[in-house]
N, C-alpha and C positions, 0 to 999 in steps of 0.2 A: 220515271221517264221511260224505262225499258218496256214496261207493260203497255204504256200508251203507244209507243212505236209499234209494238206487236199488234195492238188493236187496229191501228191505222193500216198496217200491212194486210191484216186479215180482211179489212173492209175493202181495200183496193183489189184483193183477190176475189171478192164477191162472196166471201163466207159470212161476213157481218154486214149489217146496215149501220151507217153512221148518220145521226140526225142531230140537228141543233134546233130546239123548239122555241127560239126567241129569247132565251135567257142566257145566251153565250156559254152554255155548258154542252159539250159533246156527249151524246149518249150512244151506246153501241148495243145492237140487238142481233142475235143469231138469225140468219136467214133460213127459214124453214118453209119449203114449198108444200105445205100440207093444206088440206081442204079448209081447215079452220084458221090457218095462219098463212095467208098468201105473202109472196115476196114483197110487193109494194102494197101497202095498206095504210089506212088512216089511223092516226093516234089522237088520243084525248089527253090533254094536259090540265090538271086541276090547278086553278090559279091561287088556291088557298094553301094546299099542302105540297104542291109540286109533283104529285104522283102522275105517272104516265101509264096509260092503258091502251092496248090495241083495240081497235073498233072494227067490227065486222057487221054487215047488215045490208039488206037489199037497197035501202034508201041511199046508201053511199056508194054503191057500185058505179054509178055514172061518174061521179066525181073522181073516184080512184082510177077509173079507166082512162082518164085524161092525163094521168101522170106520164111524162115522157113524150107527150104529143103537143104539137103546136095548136094554139087556139087563137081566138080573136085578140086576146090580151098578151099572148106570147106562149112560151113553153111552160107547162105546169110540171113542177118537180116534186111536189108533195102536197098532201092535204092534212091540215091540222085543225082539230077542234079544241077550243078552250072553254072552260066553265068550272062548275063546282061539282066535285065527285059526291057519291052517296054518303061517304063518311063526313064530309065537310058541310053538307046542307043543313 
């Protein structure tokens, strides 16, 4: 319980990102603002093994740029891709 509280506090301080990918499990990720790992980015969740990967690529830049902005459907808070990873195909 203490570790979880510390993770939540680090997320509230902006040092970690906290995400829930539709399976009711909170995941925490260090926020690194490097060229290959931007602060707000898309994640890929394998529906078979549950593995989570960071996704970078030009095709997703438009979708990721909507995070935190109001659109015709409302405010976009995250972009998540689900599918089968290379190991599970």
